[in-house]
C-alpha positions in Angstrom: 0.5 9.0 -6.4 -2.7 9.5 -4.5 -4.0 6.8 -1.8 -8.0 6.1 -1.7 -9.0 5.2 1.3 -12.4 4.0 1.9 -14.2 2.7 5.7 -17.3 1.0 6.6 -19.1 -1.0 8.7 -22.1 -3.5 8.7 -23.1 -5.3 11.3 -21.2 -8.8 12.4 -23.9 -12.2 12.2 -23.9 -11.9 16.0 -24.6 -8.4 16.9 -21.5 -6.3 17.3 -20.2 -5.0 14.3 -17.8 -5.7 11.5 -15.1 -2.5 10.2 -14.3 -2.7 6.4 -11.5 -0.7 5.4 -10.7 -0.5 1.2 -7.5 1.7 0.1 -6.2 1.7 -3.6 -3.7 3.9 -5.1 -4.3 6.3 -8.1 -1.3 6.5 -10.3 -0.3 9.1 -12.8 0.6 8.2 -16.3 3.9 9.2 -15.0 4.3 6.7 -12.8 2.2 4.0 -14.0 4.9 3.5 -17.2 8.1 3.5 -14.8 5.6 0.3 -12.9 4.9 -0.8 -16.2 8.7 -0.2 -17.5 10.3 -1.5 -14.3 8.3 -4.2 -13.9 7.4 -3.3 -10.7 3.6 -4.4 -10.0 5.6 -7.4 -7.8 7.2 -5.6 -5.5 6.9 -5.9 -2.1 6.0 -3.2 0.7 5.0 -4.3 3.3 5.7 -7.7 5.4 4.2 -10.1 8.0 6.0 -11.9 10.7 5.3 -15.8 10.3 7.2 -17.2 12.8 10.1 -14.8 13.6 9.9 -14.8 9.2 9.1 -11.7 7.4 6.6 -12.4 4.7 5.5 -10.5 1.4 2.1 -9.7 2.4 1.6 -7.1 0.3 2.7 -5.7 -3.2 2.5 -2.6 -5.5 -0.1 -4.8 -7.8 -2.5 -5.0 -4.8 -2.6 -0.8 -4.1 -3.4 -0.7 -7.8 -5.9 -2.8 -7.6 -7.2 -2.1 -4.5 -6.9 -4.3 -1.6 -10.0 -4.5 1.4 -10.0 -5.7 5.2 -11.9 -6.4 7.9 -11.7 -6.0 11.7 -13.4 -6.6 15.1 -12.8 -2.9 16.0 -11.6 0.2 15.2 -8.0 -0.2 16.3 -7.1 -3.0 14.3 -8.9 -0.7 11.4 -6.4 2.4 12.2 -3.2 -0.3 12.6 -3.9 -1.9 9.1 -4.8 1.8 8.1 -1.3 3.3 9.4 0.4 -0.7 7.5 -0.8 0.9 4.1 0.2 4.4 4.2 3.8 3.2 5.2 3.3 1.5 2.1 2.7 4.1 0.4 5.6 5.8 1.3 7.9 2.8 0.2 6.0 3.0 -2.8 6.7 7.0 -3.3 10.2 6.4 -3.0 10.7 3.2 -5.6 8.6 5.6 -7.7 11.6 8.7 -7.4 14.3 6.2 -7.8 13.4 4.9 -10.9 12.5 8.2 -12.2 15.6 9.0 -11.1 17.7 6.2 -14.0 19.1 7.6 -16.2 19.3 11.2 -15.1 22.4 12.8 -12.4 21.5 13.9 -8.8 23.3 17.0 -6.6 23.0 16.7 -3.2 25.7 19.8 -1.5 26.4 19.8 2.1 
């Protein structure tokens, strides 16, 4: 799996600058098959807090299709980017777990 990130900026209507972030994952054919086999497209990877409740805000299919975000400042853009990277780490763990079904893992201590 590869995470592709594009950062851009555009002029805001009333002057100033808006920042844009586009993220998409590229999957290997094997990873695509795992997603299909386990119907994992709708698996949530990131959550948003709404009145103390976590609401799914980013799904595997979102990363496959590509997601865009707009931010007023660079700090916000970088925070969003970090959430995406963490979601990809979770996504990779999902893929590793799906690939291990039907096999055996040995852990030595």
